N, C-alpha and C positions, 0 to 999 in steps of 0.2 A: 288724557294728556295731549295737548296740542303742540304744534311745531314750535311756538314761542317758548313754551314751558321746557321743552326738550333742549332748545338752543340755549336758554338761560342756565339750565342745569349743566350743560357742557362748559359754559363760561365759569361757573362755580368750580367744577372739577378741574378745569384747565388752570385756573388761578392757584388752586391748592397744589396741583402737580408741579407747576413751574416754580412756585414758592418753595416747595420741598426740595427741589433740585438745587436751588441757590442756598437754602438753609438760613439759619440765624434770623436777622431782621427782615429778610426777604419774604418770609411767610406772611407777616402782617402787611408789609408794604405792597406786595403783589396782589394780596387779597383786596387792597384798595382799588386796584385797576378793575377787578371783577365787580366791586361795589359800584364804581363809577359807571361801568357799562350797564349794569342792571337798573340803576336809578336814572341816570342822565340820558341813556339811549333807549332803554326799553320801558321807562316810565314806572318802574315798580316803586312802591312806597318804602322808604328806608326803614329798616328794622331798628332795634335798640342796642347800642353797644353795652357790653356787660360792665358797667362802671363799678357796681358794688364789689364784684370779684377782683377787678383791677386794683381797687383801693386796698383790699386785703393783701394782695400779692406785694404791693409796694411797701406796706407796713411790715410784713413778715420778712421780706428780702432786706429791707433796711436794717432790721434788727439782727438778722443773721450775718449781714455784711459787716456790721459793727463788731460782732463777736469774732469774725475772721480777722478784722483789722487789729483787734487787741491781742491776737495770738491764741484765742480760745480754741479755734478749729484745730490748730497744731496739737493742742493737748488732747483733744478727742481722738485724733489720728494716732497719737502716741499710745493711748490706752488700748486702742484696737490692735496696734502692732505688738504690744506686750502680750496680749492674749494669743495672737497668732503665732508668735515665736515661742511661746510657752508650750503650745500644743500643735506643732507643725504637721503631725501625722493626720490630724483631723481638719486640715485647712479647707478641704472641699466643702465641709459643712460650716465651719466657723467663718470663712471669708464672706460668703453671702449673707450670713447673719449680721456681720459687722457692717457691711455696706447698706444692708436693709435698715438697720436701726439708726445709722448715721443720717440716712434720708428721712426717716420718720421724725427724728429729732429736729432737723434743720428745715425740712420742707422742700428740699431740692436735691436731685440726684447728682448735681455737679460738685458736691463736696467730696466725692470719693476719688477724684483724680490723684490726689496725693497718696492714697492708700493702695491704688492699683499696682504701681511698681513694686511696692512692698510685698503684696500677695504673690506677684510673679517671681520675685527674688527668693522668697521663702520656699515656695514649691519647687523651684528649679534646684536650689541648693539641697533640698531634701530628696531629690530624685523623683518627685511627683510631677507627672505631666501637667504643666501650667494651664493648659486648656481646660482642665477639669475644674479647678476653683475659679479661674478667670472668667470663663464663659458664664457660669451661673452667678458670680459676684456682680458682673456688669448688669445682668438681668435684674438682680435683687436691688440694685441701686435705683432702678426705675420703678420696680414693683412697690417700693416703700412710699411712693407719692400718694397712692390712694389710702395710705395708712397714717398719714401725718395730719394732725389737727389743724395745722396752719398752711398746708399745701393748697394750691389753687383748685385741684380737682375736688378735694373734700369740701373746701369753702364754697365752691360753686354748687356742689350737690346740695348742701344745706340751704343755701340762699334760694335756689330754684325750687327745691322741694317744698320749703315753707310757703313760697308764693303760690304753689299749686296744691296746698291743702295737706301735705304730708309733714306733720310736725315732728321733725327729727333734728338733733343737734350733732355737733362734731364728735362728741364722745360716743354717741350711739352709732355713728357711721364707722368709726375706727374700731368699735367693739365688735363689729362684724368683719371688717376687712383685715384687721391685724391677724386674728387666728386663721382666717381663710387663706391669706397670702403666705403665712408661715407654713401652712400645710403644703401649699403649692411649691414653695421654695425647697422644703425638705424633700419632696418628691423629686424635684429637678436635681437636687444635690445627690440624692441616692442613685439616680440614673447616670449621673456624671462621675460617680466614684471610681468606676473602672473604665471610663470612656476612653476610647482610642488605645493605641499601643503604649506600654510602659516605655520610658525613655531609653532604657538599655536594649529594647527590642524594636525600636523605631528606626528603620534603615535611613530615613531622611535626616533624622536628628543625628544619628551616628556618623553620617557622611559629613555633616556640618562640623562635627567635633574634630574631624581630621585636619581641618584648617586651623592653624595656631592662632591666627588673628580672630577668627570667629569664636574659638574657645575662650580667648581672652575677653572678647566682647560679652560673652554670655556669663562667664564666671569671675571675671576680673574685678568687678566692682560690686558694691552692696548698697541697695536702696534702703534707707532707714531715716527715721526722725528721732530715734532714741537719744541721739547725741545733742539734740536741740534743747536749749535751756527754756523752760517754761516759767514765765514771770507770775508773780502773785496777781497781777492785774488780769492776765489771761485766764487764770482759774476763776477769778472773781466774775469775769464776763460770762463764763459758762454757767456759774451759779445764778447769775441774773437771768440768763436766757432760760434755763431750766425752771427757775421760779416763775417766769412769765408764762411758760407752758402750763405749769401746775395751776396757776391762777385761772387760766382759761378753762382747764379741765374742771376746776372747782365750781365755776359757774354752771357748767354743764351737768355736773353731778347733782347740785342742789336743784337745778331745773327738773331733772328726772325724778328727784325725791319729793317734788311738790313744794319745795321751799325756794322759789325763784328769787335770787338776789339781785337780779338786774333792775336798774332804775325804771320806773313806770311813768309814762307821760300819756295823758288822756286815756287812762285805763289800759294802756298797752305797753308791755315791756319793750325796751330797745332790743334790736336784733343782735344775735351773737356775732354777726359780722362787724358791728360797731364795737363790741367788747374786744374782739381780736385786734382791731386797728388801734384802739386806745392803749391796750396793754403792750402791744409790740412796739409802738412808737415811743411809749414811756420807757420801756426797757432799753431801747436804742439810746435814748437820752441819758439814762443812768450809766451806760457803758462809756459814753463820751466824757461824762463828768468824773466817774469813779474808776475807770479802767484804761484811761489814756488811749481810747480808740479814736484814731484820727479819721475824720470824715473823708478826706482826700484819699487815704489809703483804702477805705471801705469802697469808695466808688471805683477804684482801680482793681479791686479784688474779683475773683472768678464768681463768687456767689452773687454779688450785687449785679454784675454785668449780665450773667445768665438770667437772673431774675427779671431785669429790665427787658431783655430780649423776649422773655416769656410774656411780659405785659403787652408788648407791641404785637406779638404773634396772636395772642388771645383777642386783643382789641380788633385786629383786622379780620381774622378768621371768623370769630363769633358774630361780628356785625354783618359780614357777607352772608353767612349761613342763615342768620335770623331774618335778613331781608328776603332771601329766597323762600324759606319755609313759611314765614308769616303770610306771604302773598298767595301761597298755594296750599294753605293748610286744609281747606275743605276738600280739595282734589285728592290730597294725600290720604286724608282720613278715609275717603271712599275706597281708595285702592288698597289700603293696608289694614283696615279695620277687621276684615275677616281673619287674616293671619294672626294679628296680635291679640285678638279676642280669644282665639282658641289656644294659641301658643305664645303668650306674652314674652316668655324668656328668649324668643328668637331675636328680640331687639339687640341681644348681645352680639350677634353676628354683624349687625349694622354698626354698633359701637366699635368693634374690632376693625372692621373694614375701613371706617373713616380714620381710625388711629393710624393705620398703615400709611395713609396719605398725609396726616397731620402729626407732626412730631411734638405733640403736646397733649397730655391727658386732660389738663384743665380746659383746653380749647375744645376737645371732644365733648366733655360734659356740658360746657356752656352752649355749644352749637346744637347738640343732639338731644339733650335732656328735655328742653321745652317741647320739642316735637313728640318725644316719647309720652310725656304727660298728656299732650293734646290728643294722642291716640287712645287715651283711656287706660294706659298701663298703670297698675297700682304702684305706689311708692315703694313698698317692701320688695316687689319684684325688681324694680330698678336698682335698689340698694344691693340686692343679691347678685346682679350682673355687673356691678360697678368695676370689679377687677378686669373686665373685658375691654376697658377703655385703653389698655396698654397693648398696642399691636405694632408699634413702630420698630420693633426689633426685626420684623419680618424681612424688611429690606435694610441691610446693615449700613445705613448712612448716618446713624445718630452719633453725636460726638463721643459719648461714653464707650460705645462699641469700637469705633475707629481708634480711640485712644488706647483701649485695652489691647487691641491687636499690635499697636506700636510699642506698648510697654513690655509685651512678652518677647524677651530676647531669644527664647528658644525657638520661636517660629511655629509653635504648635497651635496657637490661637489664630485662626485664619478667616478671611473672607474667601469663600471657595471660587473655583474657576467658573462655576455656573451661577454665581451671585447668591442664590438661595441656599446653597449647601455650605453654610457658614457655621462658625462655632457657637452662635447664639440661638440658632433655630430650635434645636431640641429642648434646651432648658427653658427657652421662652414659651414655646407651645405647651410644654408640660406644666409650667408654673401657672400660666393664664387659665388653662382648662381646669386644672385641679382647684385653683383658687376660686374660680367662678362657681364650680359645682359645690364646693364647701360653703361659700357665701350664700348660695341659693338655699342650701339645706339649713343653715343657721337662721336665715330670715324666715324660713317656713316654720322653724321651731319657736322663734321669738315672737313673730307677728301673726 
């Protein structure tokens, strides 16, 4: 590794660090500065932007945004709230399951913001320390990304793996990640069940209760969507969305069974990435026509906006990383081959470390997976460590974590004085470690 290579690596890391501090669109835009320096100043050959993955994200987010615009997302949140209010004593386990499956269904963790105040409200009114369900529920909303057939991380893994000789589809990926991540979340919820002091024994909470204004703030209002009227068009949009997901899964099932239904051109079936795009865009069109989903309202919604932010982030980050790695691939192979040949699973630490800097699991997959394959790591091993691409809970600056802290009126869900001693650290570490270990075991059994 020469001076130029080290300096260029510092530029890459610096761009990621500065981008993560600004957040949102800045991740992708500031990566562009790093890309300009590498190409225009240091003369590196530009890498390839991840266009296939970006197209999938745009199609999926457009479909999910239309469902939100039609009111379908409110119906899903209502169903989750009914479950939580029916079984409030088990909210520490049920809340993360609700946020997890909402993310699995829609493909983005940003759909849970409406549910988080409800989780806080139910637990507080029941006398359960809100930090217990809130901390693990926020983690679960992000864990579900590697378990959604339309999420960027899963789509990226499939596209890149197929290009590198590992023939796997979306259904096979989530067939590993869903049970593995559920095991991780259950372990995290179990350790959160008696976490911290009960509210009646917490001196800080009891001190806040003595203030009448603070007591009114905590107990005086109720967060709920149960009184919101759900239209038939909203329900119809959910049926269309779920139908689109089932159609995508059906193509994968028949592919696994040896009866591939995908159209064939020049003796080769079209990729599942094309199937996903066609199905999602078509479903979005059906929602506009049959569910009164207003495109302008969809564009203004949280799902569509967060998805477009993810597009820009992945575009900039992945292009920057591919430019650097592709130019120094031979050097990296020589330095890492010994480690990864003996212990290929150690790539999980690299995935996790990069995710701490990059607030996007899809961007981690797109930027790091080609390097992992080039190092000779087998596809099943990489599938086994896929849950390790979620590490951005480590530094609590992600929107879902910040929002959860603000939603908890009791003040028990916190970002600690020393930054890393926050409410999401324990459930995050437990979930990722257990999920990765279980996924590795499952891939060993299956492959």
